[in-house]
N, C-alpha and C positions, 0 to 999 in steps of 0.2 A: 559368281553367284553363290550365296550361302544356302545350303540345303542338302537333300538326299537325292541321289540318282538311283532309280530303280533298275537293277540288273536282271531280276527275276521276280515277277509278281506273286509267285507261289500259287497255291490252289485257289484262294480267293482273298485277296487283301484289299481293303478299301479305307477311305477316310471316314471317320465317324465321330460325332459328338453325342450329346444326349438325345438327339432327334428333333424332328419338327412336330410341333403340336398346334392344334387348332385349325387344321386344314382338311380334316376328314370330310367336311361338307362339300368339298370340291374334288373329292376322290384321291387326295394325296396321302400316302401311307406315312406312318410315323418315322420309320427307319431309326437310326441311332445305334449305339453300342449294344450288342447282345448281352454283355455282362457289364453292367454299369459299376459294379463294385471294383472289379479289376481295373476298369477304365479310370475310375475315380482315384484309386491308389497310384496308378502310373502318373497321372497329372499332379497329384499331391507331392510325390517324391521330387519332381523337378520344379515345384513351386508355381504351377499353373492353376488358374481357377478351374473349377470342376468341368465346365462346358467347353474347354479348349479342345479343338479337334486333334485326334491321334490316329495312328494306323491300327485298324483292327485286322489281325492276321487269323484267318480261318484255316485250321488244320496244319498250316506251316508252309515251308518252301520259299519264303520271302528272302531276297538278297538285295541289300542296298549299300551304296557307297557314299561315304561322307565327303561333301565338297567344302567343308569348313569344320572348325572345332565346334563341338556342340555337346550339350549335356543331355543324357537320355535316361529313361527308366523303362523296364520291361516287366509287365505284370500279367498274370493269368496262366493259361495252360503251359505246360513244360514243353518247349520246342528246342531245347538245348542251343540257345543262341551262341554263336562263335564269332570271335573277332581276333585277327592276328594269331590264329592257332590256339587261342585261349577261350574257354567256356565262360560266358558272362552269367553271373548269378541273377536270378529273378528277384523282384521285390526290392530293388535297390537302384541307385544311380550309377552311371558310368560316364566317362568322358571319351568321346570319339574325336580323333584327330583327323585333319584333312587327309583323304586317301584311304582311311580305314574302310574295310569291307565287313559288313555285318550279315551273317548268314543264319537262317533259322531252319532247323531240321523239321521233321513231322511230329505232331503232338503225341506224347506218350501218355499224358493224362489231360483231361479237359479238351476243349475244341477251339477256344478263342484266346489269343494273347493280344496285348496292347503295347504298342511302342509309342511313348510320348517323348517329345523334345521340349526343352525349356523354351518358352515363348510361343510354342505351337506352330502348326503348319499354316502357311498362307495359301488358301485354296478357295475355289468358287463357293459363294454363299447364295442359297436359294430358299425362299419361303421360310425365313427365320432359322435356318440351320446350315451348317457346313456338311452335314451327313450325306454320304453317297446313298442315293436311293436307286438300286439296280432296276427296280420295276419301272420307275418313271424316268430314269435317266437324268436325275437332278443331283446337284451338290458337287462334292469333291471330285476332281478330275472329270467334271461334267457328267457325273452319274454312271461311271463304270468302274470295274475293278482295276487295280493297278497292273501295269504291264511294263515290260522292259523298255527303257528309254524315257519313262516318265520322270519329271523333275519336280520335287516337292520343296518349295521355298520355306525357309525357317528364319526366325530372328536369331541373331547371334547375341545372346544376352550374357550367359555365364556369370550371373550375379552371385551364385554360390558355387564354390569349387569343391567343398567337402563332400564326401560320400554320405548319402543318406540311405538308411535301411528301414524297412518296415519291421517292427517287432514281431517275432515268431508267433506270438499269441494271436495276432491279427491276420496272419496269412491263411487264406482259405484253402481247403483241400477239395478235391473233386472225386468223391467216392463213386463206386459202381452202383450203389443203391442209395436213394435219397427219399426224403419225405417233403412234399410240397403242400403248402396250405391253400385251401380253396374256400372262397366265399361263395355260398350258394346265391344264384341269381333269381330273378323274378319268374323265370321259366322252370324252376325246380318242380312245380306241380305237374309238369308234363312228363316227369319221370316218377313212376310209382315207387312204393316203399322198397320193394325188392330190387329195383334197378339202382336206387340210391345206395342201398346197403351194399350191393355188389361193387359199385364204383368206389366207395370209401373203405371197403374191407379187404379188397384183393390187390395184389401188386400187378403192375403193368410193365411191359418191356418196351424200351425205345427201339423201334425197328430199324433205325438208321435212315428212315424215310422222313427227311426233314431238311429245312434250310432256314434262312432268315425269316421266312414267312411263317413257319410253324413246324411242330413235331407231331408225328402220329405214333400211337402206342398200341401194342398188341396185348390182349389178355381176355378176361371174361367180358362177354358182350354186354353192353348197356343199351337197352332199347327204350326209346321214348314212346309215348302214347300217340305221337303224331309223326308223320313221315317228313314233314318240313314245315316251315313257317314263312310268312312274308319276309322278304329281305329287309334287314335292319342294320344299323350301325353296330360294329364289333369293337369291343374294348381290348386293350392289351391284356393278354393272359386268358382270354375267353376259352372255355373248354367246349368245343362243338362236338356233337355226337351225330354223325351221319347215319343213314339207315343200316349200314353194315355193323354198327354198334361199337366201333373202335374209336376211342376219344382222340381228338386232335386239339393240342394247345397252340393257340395263335400268338405269334411273337412280333418282333419289331417291324417286319416288312409285310405284315398281314394285309389282306384286302380290307377295304373300309366298310363294306356291307356283306351280309351273307344270309342264307336262308335255312341253315341247320339249327335245330334246337340246342340250347346251351344249358348245361347243368350247373354251371357256375364259372368263376374266374380264379385263376392262380394269382396270388398277390404278387406285386411287382418284384420285390426282393427275392422271391423264390423263382420267378421267371429267369432271373440272372443266374441262379444256381442250376436251373433246368437247362439253360443254354449250354452249359459245360458238360452235360451228360453225353457220354459216348455211345455209339451203337451197341446194343446188347445190355446197356444199363437198365436198372429197374427203378421204378418210382411208385411210391404210395401217395395217394391223394388224401389229405387230412382236412377235415372241416374246421373252419375258423370263424369266429364271430366278426361282425362289422366293426365293433369297438376295438377288438384286438388288431384287425387289419389296419385300421386307421392309425393306431399307436405305432405299429411296426413300420409302416410306410413313412409316417411323419418323422420318426426317429432317424431313418436312413437319410431322408432329404435334409434334415437339420445338419447331419454330418456333412453332406456335400456342400452346404453353404460355406463351410470353413476349410474345404479342400484348397490347398495352395497358400493358406495363411500362416502355416507353421514352417 
């Protein structure tokens, strides 16, 4: 059989593509890669279309053994991948031979790395996506994180044998302080002028309290004029503010409805950046216009249409 044998699933490794969309009305979360930029580059380097499923490695610890020759790329957080006693560079392709063991250490910067193989993984498909949804138990490896003994089937393509590298100018960094752009929502009027000024003018610290569902931040309290609202659908990047006043940014495996007021939403491309922020990292929320948000988002997804074509 052609594929990868999992010897250690690490902290939390799972199969992800860009996620499932259009099923919120039946309570299914979006799921998908937490950092779509690193995910896209990993697939691009091995010649895959953007939405090809890859392994998302959260924090590190994954160990896999190649059961055939295959071409791979690793992008995202630095986890010092090792094979045959040699460290493999990120943001480029490598050739694994049958019997090679690939090991990931724990992340020194960022939180998520992506392991893509040429041709992609052959894994369960559910509700329009290969993505593992840990909440619903759907998708890759039937909706759970990878564990020792799992076998991930791949196609043996090897159509390109040359090493491909991402130019250094395009390689993202994962600093300890970032700015994320927020589009105000229709509930902004439930936050008075002082509350809005506080939210957009002061830094917040990622408490380390977070997962694929969302991240909670500590800092100056932001208090809405209402304690709660009727539960309603929640978009990707929504910034909920519970009664304790600490903002929560909801991410890929968020609940589909909620009853906390929302001051706005972090734009998608900045959610990818936010996902890589480590515990103790600081974030500033910066207001953006609807027109700017549309342009930035459209530009990113135009890029993904061409991933795998070069």
